[in-house]
MOPAC internal coordinates of N, CA, C and O (Angstrom, degrees):
PM7 1SCF
backbone

  N    0.0000 0     0.00 0     0.00 0    0    0    0
  C    1.4496 1     0.00 0     0.00 0    1    0    0
  C    1.5287 1   109.75 1     0.00 0    2    1    0
  O    1.2310 1   121.57 1   -33.16 1    3    2    1
  N    1.3188 1   114.59 1   146.84 1    3    2    1
  C    1.4551 1   121.41 1  -177.83 1    5    3    2
  C    1.5235 1   109.68 1  -101.73 1    6    5    3
  O    1.2310 1   120.99 1   -59.22 1    7    6    5
  N    1.3298 1   115.71 1   120.78 1    7    6    5
  C    1.4614 1   120.22 1   176.67 1    9    7    6
  C    1.5239 1   109.31 1   -66.12 1   10    9    7
  O    1.2310 1   120.44 1   -37.93 1   11   10    9
  N    1.3187 1   116.77 1   142.07 1   11   10    9
  C    1.4455 1   120.97 1   177.93 1   13   11   10
  C    1.5178 1   113.89 1    87.00 1   14   13   11
  O    1.2310 1   120.36 1  -175.17 1   15   14   13
  N    1.3192 1   116.91 1     4.83 1   15   14   13
  C    1.4671 1   122.36 1   179.44 1   17   15   14
  C    1.5274 1   108.81 1  -127.19 1   18   17   15
  O    1.2310 1   120.95 1   -23.34 1   19   18   17
  N    1.3297 1   115.79 1   156.66 1   19   18   17
  C    1.4571 1   121.13 1   172.04 1   21   19   18
  C    1.5274 1   105.67 1   -91.37 1   22   21   19
  O    1.2310 1   120.97 1   -67.91 1   23   22   21
  N    1.3242 1   115.76 1   112.09 1   23   22   21
  C    1.4655 1   121.50 1  -175.74 1   25   23   22
  C    1.5186 1   110.83 1   -95.04 1   26   25   23
  O    1.2310 1   120.51 1   -44.17 1   27   26   25
  N    1.3137 1   116.64 1   135.83 1   27   26   25
  C    1.4668 1   121.77 1   176.17 1   29   27   26
  C    1.5273 1   108.34 1   -79.76 1   30   29   27
  O    1.2310 1   120.92 1   -51.03 1   31   30   29
  N    1.3343 1   115.85 1   128.97 1   31   30   29
  C    1.4613 1   120.62 1   178.35 1   33   31   30
  C    1.5244 1   109.67 1  -130.15 1   34   33   31
  O    1.2310 1   121.65 1   -14.33 1   35   34   33
  N    1.3178 1   114.45 1   165.67 1   35   34   33
  C    1.4489 1   121.38 1   176.99 1   37   35   34
  C    1.5248 1   110.14 1  -127.52 1   38   37   35
  O    1.2310 1   121.36 1     9.24 1   39   38   37
  N    1.3022 1   115.01 1  -170.76 1   39   38   37
  C    1.4676 1   121.74 1  -176.23 1   41   39   38
  C    1.5260 1   111.96 1   -59.91 1   42   41   39
  O    1.2310 1   120.28 1   137.02 1   43   42   41
  N    1.3280 1   117.06 1   -42.98 1   43   42   41
  C    1.4735 1   120.12 1  -177.96 1   45   43   42
  C    1.5172 1   110.65 1   -60.69 1   46   45   43
  O    1.2310 1   120.24 1   132.81 1   47   46   45
  N    1.3265 1   117.14 1   -47.19 1   47   46   45
  C    1.4583 1   120.19 1   178.24 1   49   47   46
  C    1.5263 1   110.20 1   -61.75 1   50   49   47
  O    1.2310 1   120.62 1   134.74 1   51   50   49
  N    1.3257 1   116.42 1   -45.26 1   51   50   49
  C    1.4561 1   121.29 1   179.85 1   53   51   50
  C    1.5313 1   110.69 1   -55.78 1   54   53   51
  O    1.2310 1   120.35 1   131.46 1   55   54   53
  N    1.3193 1   116.94 1   -48.54 1   55   54   53
  C    1.4658 1   120.95 1  -178.93 1   57   55   54
  C    1.5239 1   111.70 1   -65.42 1   58   57   55
  O    1.2310 1   119.94 1   142.03 1   59   58   57
  N    1.3168 1   117.71 1   -37.97 1   59   58   57
  C    1.4694 1   121.41 1  -176.37 1   61   59   58
  C    1.5201 1   114.47 1   -80.63 1   62   61   59
  O    1.2310 1   120.06 1   151.19 1   63   62   61
  N    1.3264 1   117.50 1   -28.81 1   63   62   61
  C    1.4687 1   119.68 1  -171.24 1   65   63   62
  C    1.5218 1   115.33 1  -123.04 1   66   65   63
  O    1.2310 1   119.98 1   165.49 1   67   66   65
  N    1.3290 1   117.64 1   -14.51 1   67   66   65
  C    1.4577 1   119.21 1  -177.16 1   69   67   66
  C    1.5256 1   111.23 1  -114.72 1   70   69   67
  O    1.2310 1   120.00 1   117.76 1   71   70   69
  N    1.3078 1   117.60 1   -62.24 1   71   70   69
  C    1.4727 1   121.01 1   180.00 1   73   71   70
  C    1.5159 1   108.84 1  -160.13 1   74   73   71
  O    1.2310 1   120.97 1   -59.90 1   75   74   73
  N    1.3206 1   115.75 1   120.10 1   75   74   73
  C    1.4642 1   119.64 1   175.86 1   77   75   74
  C    1.5196 1   108.15 1   -90.67 1   78   77   75
  O    1.2310 1   121.54 1   -94.46 1   79   78   77
  N    1.3302 1   114.66 1    85.54 1   79   78   77
  C    1.4615 1   120.24 1  -178.14 1   81   79   78
  C    1.5222 1   112.50 1   -71.54 1   82   81   79
  O    1.2310 1   119.79 1   172.49 1   83   82   81
  N    1.3306 1   118.00 1    -7.51 1   83   82   81
  C    1.4674 1   120.37 1   176.40 1   85   83   82
  C    1.5164 1   111.63 1   -76.86 1   86   85   83
  O    1.2310 1   120.29 1   156.21 1   87   86   85
  N    1.3369 1   117.06 1   -23.79 1   87   86   85
  C    1.4694 1   120.50 1   178.18 1   89   87   86
  C    1.5258 1   113.17 1  -115.00 1   90   89   87
  O    1.2310 1   120.08 1   155.40 1   91   90   89
  N    1.3337 1   117.46 1   -24.60 1   91   90   89
  C    1.4634 1   122.50 1   178.13 1   93   91   90
  C    1.5231 1   108.11 1  -118.40 1   94   93   91
  O    1.2310 1   120.41 1   -81.56 1   95   94   93
  N    1.3066 1   116.83 1    98.44 1   95   94   93
  C    1.4607 1   120.04 1  -176.64 1   97   95   94
  C    1.5260 1   112.08 1   -69.54 1   98   97   95
  O    1.2310 1   120.15 1   150.24 1   99   98   97
  N    1.3289 1   117.33 1   -29.76 1   99   98   97
  C    1.4597 1   120.06 1   172.49 1  101   99   98
  C    1.5221 1   106.97 1   -86.62 1  102  101   99
  O    1.2310 1   121.00 1   -36.84 1  103  102  101
  N    1.3291 1   115.69 1   143.16 1  103  102  101
  C    1.4606 1   120.16 1  -176.48 1  105  103  102
  C    1.5160 1   110.74 1   -57.75 1  106  105  103
  O    1.2310 1   120.72 1   -51.55 1  107  106  105
  N    1.3280 1   116.22 1   128.45 1  107  106  105
  C    1.4559 1   123.38 1   177.35 1  109  107  106
  C    1.5267 1   108.20 1  -138.93 1  110  109  107
  O    1.2310 1   120.76 1   -85.83 1  111  110  109
  N    1.3192 1   116.14 1    94.17 1  111  110  109
  C    1.4672 1   121.81 1  -177.42 1  113  111  110
  C    1.5120 1   110.13 1   -67.63 1  114  113  111
  O    1.2310 1   120.69 1   -45.80 1  115  114  113
  N    1.3162 1   116.29 1   134.20 1  115  114  113
  C    1.4702 1   122.02 1  -175.83 1  117  115  114
  C    1.5251 1   113.30 1   -92.62 1  118  117  115
  O    1.2310 1   119.56 1  -174.86 1  119  118  117
  N    1.3054 1   118.45 1     5.14 1  119  118  117
  C    1.4593 1   121.28 1  -176.67 1  121  119  118
  C    1.5225 1   108.95 1  -129.77 1  122  121  119
  O    1.2310 1   120.55 1   -11.58 1  123  122  121
  N    1.3118 1   116.55 1   168.42 1  123  122  121
  C    1.4620 1   120.55 1   178.02 1  125  123  122
  C    1.5278 1   111.74 1  -111.01 1  126  125  123
  O    1.2310 1   120.32 1   177.10 1  127  126  125
  N    1.3297 1   117.00 1    -2.90 1  127  126  125
  C    1.4566 1   122.11 1   179.25 1  129  127  126
  C    1.5290 1   108.15 1  -102.71 1  130  129  127
  O    1.2310 1   119.76 1   -50.61 1  131  130  129
  N    1.3316 1   118.06 1   129.39 1  131  130  129
  C    1.4712 1   119.92 1   178.38 1  133  131  130
  C    1.5256 1   111.16 1   -55.23 1  134  133  131
  O    1.2310 1   121.26 1   -23.36 1  135  134  133
  N    1.3346 1   115.20 1   156.64 1  135  134  133
  C    1.4626 1   119.78 1  -178.77 1  137  135  134
  C    1.5257 1   111.00 1  -139.38 1  138  137  135
  O    1.2310 1   121.56 1   -27.85 1  139  138  137
  N    1.3184 1   114.62 1   152.15 1  139  138  137
  C    1.4508 1   123.31 1   173.29 1  141  139  138
  C    1.5187 1   106.33 1  -126.17 1  142  141  139
  O    1.2310 1   120.87 1   -55.55 1  143  142  141
  N    1.3258 1   115.94 1   124.45 1  143  142  141
  C    1.4587 1   120.29 1   179.14 1  145  143  142
  C    1.5278 1   108.00 1  -117.34 1  146  145  143
  O    1.2310 1   121.49 1   -56.67 1  147  146  145
  N    1.3141 1   114.75 1   123.33 1  147  146  145
  C    1.4661 1   122.43 1  -179.38 1  149  147  146
  C    1.5250 1   108.89 1   -97.94 1  150  149  147
  O    1.2310 1   120.41 1   -65.24 1  151  150  149
  N    1.3318 1   116.83 1   114.76 1  151  150  149
  C    1.4636 1   121.49 1   172.97 1  153  151  150
  C    1.5177 1   106.77 1   -90.47 1  154  153  151
  O    1.2310 1   120.50 1   -57.73 1  155  154  153
  N    1.3229 1   116.66 1   122.27 1  155  154  153
  C    1.4537 1   122.32 1  -170.55 1  157  155  154
  C    1.5284 1   110.21 1  -142.93 1  158  157  155
  O    1.2310 1   121.03 1    -6.81 1  159  158  157
  N    1.3272 1   115.63 1   173.19 1  159  158  157
  C    1.4666 1   122.82 1   173.52 1  161  159  158
  C    1.5202 1   108.15 1  -149.69 1  162  161  159
  O    1.2310 1   120.61 1   -26.43 1  163  162  161
  N    1.3241 1   116.44 1   153.57 1  163  162  161
  C    1.4675 1   120.86 1  -177.80 1  165  163  162
  C    1.5243 1   112.04 1   -63.78 1  166  165  163
  O    1.2310 1   119.56 1   150.51 1  167  166  165
  N    1.3229 1   118.44 1   -29.49 1  167  166  165
  C    1.4595 1   122.41 1  -178.36 1  169  167  166
  C    1.5297 1   113.31 1   -84.81 1  170  169  167
  O    1.2310 1   120.07 1   176.52 1  171  170  169
  N    1.3166 1   117.47 1    -3.48 1  171  170  169
  C    1.4701 1   122.45 1  -174.96 1  173  171  170
  C    1.5374 1   110.35 1   -89.97 1  174  173  171
  O    1.2310 1   120.42 1   -72.53 1  175  174  173
  N    1.3262 1   116.81 1   107.47 1  175  174  173
  C    1.4659 1   121.34 1  -178.79 1  177  175  174
  C    1.5307 1   111.99 1   -62.82 1  178  177  175
  O    1.2310 1   118.71 1   133.57 1  179  178  177
  N    1.3371 1   120.07 1   -46.43 1  179  178  177
  C    1.4692 1   118.72 1   177.26 1  181  179  178
  C    1.5323 1   112.68 1   -60.43 1  182  181  179
  O    1.2310 1   120.18 1   148.94 1  183  182  181
  N    1.3327 1   117.27 1   -31.06 1  183  182  181
  C    1.4692 1   120.94 1   177.26 1  185  183  182
  C    1.5203 1   110.06 1   -63.65 1  186  185  183
  O    1.2310 1   120.68 1   140.24 1  187  186  185
  N    1.3140 1   116.31 1   -39.76 1  187  186  185
  C    1.4690 1   121.27 1  -179.78 1  189  187  186
  C    1.5257 1   111.00 1   -66.28 1  190  189  187
  O    1.2310 1   120.23 1   148.25 1  191  190  189
  N    1.3194 1   117.16 1   -31.75 1  191  190  189
  C    1.4672 1   120.65 1   176.78 1  193  191  190
  C    1.5235 1   111.36 1   -73.58 1  194  193  191
  O    1.2310 1   120.49 1   145.19 1  195  194  193
  N    1.3153 1   116.68 1   -34.81 1  195  194  193
  C    1.4636 1   121.95 1  -177.27 1  197  195  194
  C    1.5252 1   112.42 1   -75.24 1  198  197  195
  O    1.2310 1   120.14 1   146.72 1  199  198  197
  N    1.3078 1   117.33 1   -33.28 1  199  198  197
  C    1.4629 1   122.24 1  -173.26 1  201  199  198
  C    1.5340 1   114.50 1   -55.37 1  202  201  199
  O    1.2310 1   118.54 1   131.36 1  203  202  201
  N    1.3427 1   120.39 1   -48.64 1  203  202  201
  C    1.4674 1   119.26 1   179.66 1  205  203  202
  C    1.5292 1   112.98 1   -62.90 1  206  205  203
  O    1.2310 1   120.49 1   144.40 1  207  206  205
  N    1.3137 1   116.66 1   -35.60 1  207  206  205
  C    1.4599 1   120.43 1   177.84 1  209  207  206
  C    1.5241 1   110.09 1   -63.52 1  210  209  207
  O    1.2310 1   120.04 1   134.83 1  211  210  209
  N    1.3163 1   117.54 1   -45.17 1  211  210  209
  C    1.4644 1   120.33 1   179.58 1  213  211  210
  C    1.5223 1   111.16 1   -63.90 1  214  213  211
  O    1.2310 1   120.05 1   144.35 1  215  214  213
  N    1.3186 1   117.51 1   -35.65 1  215  214  213
  C    1.4743 1   120.10 1   176.98 1  217  215  214
  C    1.5281 1   110.77 1   -63.56 1  218  217  215
  O    1.2310 1   120.50 1   137.18 1  219  218  217
  N    1.3393 1   116.66 1   -42.82 1  219  218  217
  C    1.4743 1   119.93 1   177.58 1  221  219  218
  C    1.5266 1   110.99 1   -64.44 1  222  221  219
  O    1.2310 1   120.44 1   138.37 1  223  222  221
  N    1.3329 1   116.76 1   -41.63 1  223  222  221
  C    1.4728 1   120.22 1  -179.40 1  225  223  222
  C    1.5225 1   111.30 1   -68.54 1  226  225  223
  O    1.2310 1   120.04 1   146.11 1  227  226  225
  N    1.3174 1   117.53 1   -33.89 1  227  226  225
  C    1.4742 1   120.75 1   177.23 1  229  227  226
  C    1.5270 1   110.07 1   -61.57 1  230  229  227
  O    1.2310 1   120.60 1   139.17 1  231  230  229
  N    1.3220 1   116.46 1   -40.83 1  231  230  229
  C    1.4628 1   120.56 1   177.83 1  233  231  230
  C    1.5283 1   110.44 1   -69.40 1  234  233  231
  O    1.2310 1   120.43 1   136.04 1  235  234  233
  N    1.3253 1   116.79 1   -43.96 1  235  234  233
  C    1.4683 1   121.38 1  -178.19 1  237  235  234
  C    1.5257 1   112.08 1   -62.73 1  238  237  235
  O    1.2310 1   120.23 1   140.25 1  239  238  237
  N    1.3340 1   117.16 1   -39.75 1  239  238  237
  C    1.4667 1   121.52 1  -176.34 1  241  239  238
  C    1.5323 1   112.06 1  -103.54 1  242  241  239
  O    1.2310 1   121.17 1  -153.24 1  243  242  241
  N    1.3228 1   115.36 1    26.76 1  243  242  241
  C    1.4637 1   122.77 1   179.43 1  245  243  242
  C    1.5317 1   109.89 1   -53.04 1  246  245  243
  O    1.2310 1   120.91 1   -51.11 1  247  246  245
  N    1.3322 1   115.86 1   128.89 1  247  246  245
  C    1.4543 1   121.03 1   178.98 1  249  247  246
  C    1.5235 1   114.13 1    84.86 1  250  249  247
  O    1.2310 1   120.15 1   168.64 1  251  250  249
  N    1.3406 1   117.31 1   -11.36 1  251  250  249
  C    1.4596 1   121.00 1  -178.31 1  253  251  250
  C    1.5219 1   112.75 1  -110.21 1  254  253  251
  O    1.2310 1   120.83 1   147.54 1  255  254  253
  N    1.3332 1   116.03 1   -32.46 1  255  254  253
  C    1.4622 1   122.03 1  -179.57 1  257  255  254
  C    1.5263 1   107.57 1  -140.65 1  258  257  255
  O    1.2310 1   120.53 1   -42.74 1  259  258  257
  N    1.3246 1   116.59 1   137.26 1  259  258  257
  C    1.4661 1   120.93 1   176.19 1  261  259  258
  C    1.5372 1   108.40 1   -93.83 1  262  261  259
  O    1.2310 1   120.95 1   -40.20 1  263  262  261
  N    1.3131 1   115.79 1   139.80 1  263  262  261
  C    1.4603 1   122.09 1   179.67 1  265  263  262
  C    1.5241 1   109.69 1  -119.15 1  266  265  263
  O    1.2310 1   121.28 1   -50.17 1  267  266  265
  N    1.3183 1   115.15 1   129.83 1  267  266  265
  C    1.4572 1   121.80 1   179.78 1  269  267  266
  C    1.5221 1   109.22 1  -131.33 1  270  269  267
  O    1.2310 1   121.03 1   -17.53 1  271  270  269
  N    1.3316 1   115.63 1   162.47 1  271  270  269
  C    1.4528 1   120.42 1   171.25 1  273  271  270
  C    1.5215 1   107.90 1  -136.97 1  274  273  271
  O    1.2310 1   121.80 1   -34.03 1  275  274  273
  N    1.3291 1   114.16 1   145.97 1  275  274  273
  C    1.4625 1   122.04 1   179.87 1  277  275  274
  C    1.5255 1   107.44 1  -126.59 1  278  277  275
  O    1.2310 1   120.92 1   -55.01 1  279  278  277
  N    1.3172 1   115.85 1   124.99 1  279  278  277
  C    1.4559 1   120.93 1   177.03 1  281  279  278
  C    1.5259 1   108.19 1   -75.65 1  282  281  279
  O    1.2310 1   121.17 1   -67.10 1  283  282  281
  N    1.3110 1   115.36 1   112.90 1  283  282  281
  C    1.4653 1   122.76 1  -177.27 1  285  283  282
  C    1.5269 1   112.20 1   -57.51 1  286  285  283
  O    1.2310 1   120.09 1   143.98 1  287  286  285
  N    1.3145 1   117.44 1   -36.02 1  287  286  285
  C    1.4597 1   121.78 1  -176.53 1  289  287  286
  C    1.5164 1   111.39 1   -73.81 1  290  289  287
  O    1.2310 1   120.05 1   132.61 1  291  290  289
  N    1.3302 1   117.51 1   -47.39 1  291  290  289
  C    1.4670 1   120.12 1  -177.18 1  293  291  290
  C    1.5244 1   112.21 1   -80.74 1  294  293  291
  O    1.2310 1   120.12 1   161.73 1  295  294  293
  N    1.3092 1   117.37 1   -18.27 1  295  294  293
  C    1.4708 1   121.47 1  -179.54 1  297  295  294
  C    1.5308 1   110.02 1  -117.18 1  298  297  295
  O    1.2310 1   120.87 1  -128.08 1  299  298  297
  N    1.3239 1   115.93 1    51.92 1  299  298  297
  C    1.4603 1   121.38 1  -177.37 1  301  299  298
  C    1.5308 1   112.46 1   -62.77 1  302  301  299
  O    1.2310 1   119.73 1   144.44 1  303  302  301
  N    1.3276 1   118.12 1   -35.56 1  303  302  301
  C    1.4675 1   119.68 1  -179.03 1  305  303  302
  C    1.5270 1   110.99 1   -66.02 1  306  305  303
  O    1.2310 1   120.43 1   133.86 1  307  306  305
  N    1.3188 1   116.78 1   -46.14 1  307  306  305
  C    1.4668 1   120.59 1   178.18 1  309  307  306
  C    1.5261 1   109.92 1   -61.71 1  310  309  307
  O    1.2310 1   120.58 1   134.08 1  311  310  309
  N    1.3249 1   116.49 1   -45.92 1  311  310  309
  C    1.4628 1   120.63 1   179.27 1  313  311  310
  C    1.5189 1   110.85 1   -58.35 1  314  313  311
  O    1.2310 1   120.68 1   134.73 1  315  314  313
  N    1.3122 1   116.30 1   -45.27 1  315  314  313
  C    1.4682 1   121.20 1   179.46 1  317  315  314
  C    1.5292 1   110.78 1   -64.34 1  318  317  315
  O    1.2310 1   120.50 1   134.67 1  319  318  317
  N    1.3220 1   116.65 1   -45.33 1  319  318  317
  C    1.4696 1   121.32 1  -178.56 1  321  319  318
  C    1.5233 1   112.24 1   -60.79 1  322  321  319
  O    1.2310 1   120.36 1   147.12 1  323  322  321
  N    1.3275 1   116.91 1   -32.88 1  323  322  321
  C    1.4662 1   121.03 1  -179.23 1  325  323  322
  C    1.5184 1   112.89 1   -92.83 1  326  325  323
  O    1.2310 1   120.46 1   178.10 1  327  326  325
  N    1.3212 1   116.72 1    -1.90 1  327  326  325
  C    1.4591 1   120.32 1   178.33 1  329  327  326
  C    1.5114 1   113.92 1    76.06 1  330  329  327
  O    1.2310 1   120.29 1  -153.22 1  331  330  329
  N    1.3195 1   117.05 1    26.78 1  331  330  329
  C    1.4628 1   121.02 1   177.65 1  333  331  330
  C    1.5245 1   107.59 1   -78.44 1  334  333  331
  O    1.2310 1   120.56 1   -62.63 1  335  334  333
  N    1.3302 1   116.54 1   117.37 1  335  334  333
  C    1.4590 1   120.80 1  -175.13 1  337  335  334
  C    1.5164 1   113.91 1  -122.43 1  338  337  335
  O    1.2310 1   119.78 1   168.02 1  339  338  337
  N    1.3231 1   118.03 1   -11.98 1  339  338  337
  C    1.4564 1   121.90 1  -178.83 1  341  339  338
  C    1.5218 1   108.94 1  -139.89 1  342  341  339
  O    1.2310 1   121.23 1   -24.75 1  343  342  341
  N    1.3208 1   115.25 1   155.25 1  343  342  341
  C    1.4612 1   120.04 1  -178.54 1  345  343  342
  C    1.5219 1   110.06 1  -125.27 1  346  345  343
  O    1.2310 1   120.48 1   -29.75 1  347  346  345
  N    1.3176 1   116.69 1   150.25 1  347  346  345
  C    1.4560 1   126.12 1   -10.86 1  349  347  346
  C    1.5280 1   110.79 1   -73.84 1  350  349  347
  O    1.2310 1   121.28 1   -27.85 1  351  350  349
  N    1.3095 1   115.16 1   152.15 1  351  350  349
  C    1.4579 1   121.32 1   172.26 1  353  351  350
  C    1.5175 1   107.73 1  -127.75 1  354  353  351
  O    1.2310 1   121.11 1   -50.65 1  355  354  353
  N    1.3291 1   115.48 1   129.35 1  355  354  353
  C    1.4614 1   120.55 1   172.69 1  357  355  354
  C    1.5187 1   107.78 1   -98.18 1  358  357  355
  O    1.2310 1   121.13 1   -51.10 1  359  358  357
  N    1.3111 1   115.45 1   128.90 1  359  358  357
  C    1.4576 1   122.95 1   176.19 1  361  359  358
  C    1.5231 1   104.53 1  -103.88 1  362  361  359
  O    1.2310 1   120.54 1   -74.30 1  363  362  361
  N    1.3126 1   116.57 1   105.70 1  363  362  361
  C    1.4628 1   122.15 1  -172.09 1  365  363  362
  C    1.5341 1   109.29 1  -103.44 1  366  365  363
  O    1.2310 1   121.58 1   -56.96 1  367  366  365
  N    1.3423 1   114.58 1   123.04 1  367  366  365
  C    1.4630 1   120.33 1  -175.15 1  369  367  366
  C    1.5285 1   109.88 1  -117.97 1  370  369  367
  O    1.2310 1   120.09 1   -66.16 1  371  370  369
  N    1.3309 1   117.43 1   113.84 1  371  370  369
  C    1.4667 1   119.45 1   175.13 1  373  371  370
  C    1.5331 1   109.66 1   -74.92 1  374  373  371
  O    1.2310 1   120.30 1   -16.42 1  375  374  373
  N    1.3202 1   117.03 1   163.58 1  375  374  373
  C    1.4663 1   120.26 1   177.87 1  377  375  374
  C    1.5256 1   110.25 1   -60.33 1  378  377  375
  O    1.2310 1   120.70 1   143.63 1  379  378  377
  N    1.3226 1   116.26 1   -36.37 1  379  378  377
  C    1.4612 1   121.82 1   177.01 1  381  379  378
  C    1.5205 1   107.67 1  -134.12 1  382  381  379
  O    1.2310 1   121.04 1   -40.44 1  383  382  381
  N    1.3131 1   115.61 1   139.56 1  383  382  381
  C    1.4530 1   118.90 1  -179.43 1  385  383  382
  C    1.5148 1   110.83 1   112.13 1  386  385  383
  O    1.2310 1   121.38 1     7.13 1  387  386  385
  N    1.3030 1   114.96 1  -172.87 1  387  386  385
  C    1.4599 1   121.08 1  -174.87 1  389  387  386
  C    1.5298 1   111.42 1   -96.44 1  390  389  387
  O    1.2310 1   120.82 1   -31.77 1  391  390  389
  N    1.3268 1   116.04 1   148.23 1  391  390  389
  C    1.4637 1   119.03 1   177.45 1  393  391  390
  C    1.5228 1   110.71 1   -73.22 1  394  393  391
  O    1.2310 1   121.44 1   -16.84 1  395  394  393
  N    1.3092 1   114.85 1   163.16 1  395  394  393
  C    1.4509 1   119.86 1   174.23 1  397  395  394
  C    1.5213 1   108.72 1  -135.11 1  398  397  395
  O    1.2310 1   121.23 1   -28.37 1  399  398  397
  N    1.3181 1   115.25 1   151.63 1  399  398  397
  C    1.4495 1   121.41 1   177.79 1  401  399  398
  C    1.5233 1   108.71 1  -106.84 1  402  401  399
  O    1.2310 1   121.53 1   -49.19 1  403  402  401
  N    1.3238 1   114.67 1   130.81 1  403  402  401
  C    1.4478 1   121.08 1   176.67 1  405  403  402
  C    1.5313 1   106.38 1  -115.60 1  406  405  403
  O    1.2310 1   120.79 1   -67.12 1  407  406  405
  N    1.3233 1   116.10 1   112.88 1  407  406  405
  C    1.4586 1   121.04 1  -177.45 1  409  407  406
  C    1.5211 1   109.13 1   -93.37 1  410  409  407
  O    1.2310 1   120.89 1   -50.86 1  411  410  409
  N    1.3325 1   115.91 1   129.14 1  411  410  409
  C    1.4626 1   121.23 1   176.77 1  413  411  410
  C    1.5039 1   114.20 1    55.46 1  414  413  411
  O    1.2310 1   119.76 1  -127.85 1  415  414  413
  N    1.3338 1   118.06 1    52.15 1  415  414  413
  C    1.4725 1   118.72 1  -177.21 1  417  415  414
  C    1.5232 1   111.76 1   -64.59 1  418  417  415
  O    1.2310 1   121.30 1   -35.24 1  419  418  417
  N    1.3249 1   115.11 1   144.76 1  419  418  417
  C    1.4547 1   120.05 1   172.44 1  421  419  418
  C    1.5295 1   106.97 1   -73.52 1  422  421  419
  O    1.2310 1   120.30 1   -40.50 1  423  422  421
  N    1.3035 1   117.04 1   139.50 1  423  422  421
  C    1.4691 1   120.64 1  -176.36 1  425  423  422
  C    1.5259 1   112.11 1   -55.08 1  426  425  423
  O    1.2310 1   120.40 1   140.00 1  427  426  425
  N    1.3364 1   116.84 1   -40.00 1  427  426  425
  C    1.4689 1   119.51 1  -177.90 1  429  427  426
  C    1.5277 1   112.98 1   -70.82 1  430  429  427
  O    1.2310 1   120.06 1   165.58 1  431  430  429
  N    1.3206 1   117.49 1   -14.42 1  431  430  429
  C    1.4724 1   121.00 1   179.82 1  433  431  430
  C    1.5250 1   113.11 1   -92.73 1  434  433  431
  O    1.2310 1   120.23 1   167.26 1  435  434  433
  N    1.3268 1   117.16 1   -12.74 1  435  434  433
  C    1.4665 1   120.10 1  -172.43 1  437  435  434
  C    1.5272 1   111.91 1   -66.87 1  438  437  435
  O    1.2310 1   119.13 1   128.33 1  439  438  437
  N    1.3110 1   119.27 1   -51.67 1  439  438  437
  C    1.4580 1   120.02 1  -177.33 1  441  439  438
  C    1.5265 1   112.60 1   -62.54 1  442  441  439
  O    1.2310 1   118.59 1   136.50 1  443  442  441
  N    1.3353 1   120.29 1   -43.50 1  443  442  441
  C    1.4713 1   118.58 1   175.52 1  445  443  442
  C    1.5349 1   112.79 1   -58.15 1  446  445  443
  O    1.2310 1   119.94 1   143.55 1  447  446  445
  N    1.3474 1   117.72 1   -36.45 1  447  446  445
  C    1.4716 1   120.31 1   176.61 1  449  447  446
  C    1.5221 1   110.52 1   -63.89 1  450  449  447
  O    1.2310 1   121.36 1   139.04 1  451  450  449
  N    1.3175 1   114.99 1   -40.96 1  451  450  449
  C    1.4617 1   120.47 1  -178.47 1  453  451  450
  C    1.5284 1   110.44 1   -68.94 1  454  453  451
  O    1.2310 1   120.22 1   141.16 1  455  454  453
  N    1.3156 1   117.18 1   -38.84 1  455  454  453
  C    1.4607 1   120.81 1   179.01 1  457  455  454
  C    1.5364 1   111.45 1   -61.01 1  458  457  455
  O    1.2310 1   120.55 1   147.31 1  459  458  457
  N    1.3201 1   116.56 1   -32.69 1  459  458  457
  C    1.4680 1   120.53 1   178.27 1  461  459  458
  C    1.5251 1   111.84 1   -61.65 1  462  461  459
  O    1.2310 1   120.46 1   152.33 1  463  462  461
  N    1.3305 1   116.72 1   -27.67 1  463  462  461
  C    1.4639 1   120.19 1   178.93 1  465  463  462
  C    1.5160 1   111.98 1   -64.21 1  466  465  463
  O    1.2310 1   120.36 1   154.92 1  467  466  465
  N    1.3026 1   116.93 1   -25.08 1  467  466  465
  C    1.4686 1   121.51 1  -176.23 1  469  467  466
  C    1.5251 1   112.90 1   -89.76 1  470  469  467
  O    1.2310 1   120.01 1   174.60 1  471  470  469
  N    1.3140 1   117.58 1    -5.40 1  471  470  469
  C    1.4763 1   120.60 1  -179.07 1  473  471  470
  C    1.4933 1   110.92 1   -85.95 1  474  473  471
  O    1.2310 1   120.10 1   180.00 1  475  474  473

C-alpha cells in the first residue's frame, strides 16, 4: 500500500489486513494506524464529490491515517457482511476501539471526523 494515497481494496485485503470477521466475530483491528474506508460506486454522484476530498486528506495525513476505498458493486459480499446499505459510507477505524459507519457524510464534516482519529 502507498502512504498518502487512497488505495482500492477488496474483501481479501480487508480480511488479511484490517479485520478477519470470519474468525473474530468481535472487532479486532489488525493494524495500529487509524483507517478510513470509503464504500463507493461509479453511479453514486455523492461518492464522486467525496473522492477528491479523500485524496487530498490522504496526502495531508500521510503516515498518520490510512485511506482505502471499496467498490460497493464489485465487493458486494464485503459490503453485505459489514452492513453497508447506502452510499457513500465511510467506515472509520480508530487505532483502538470500535469502528463507526458514517452514511452520506457532509463534505465539511469529513476532516473533523478524521482529526478525531488522531486524538
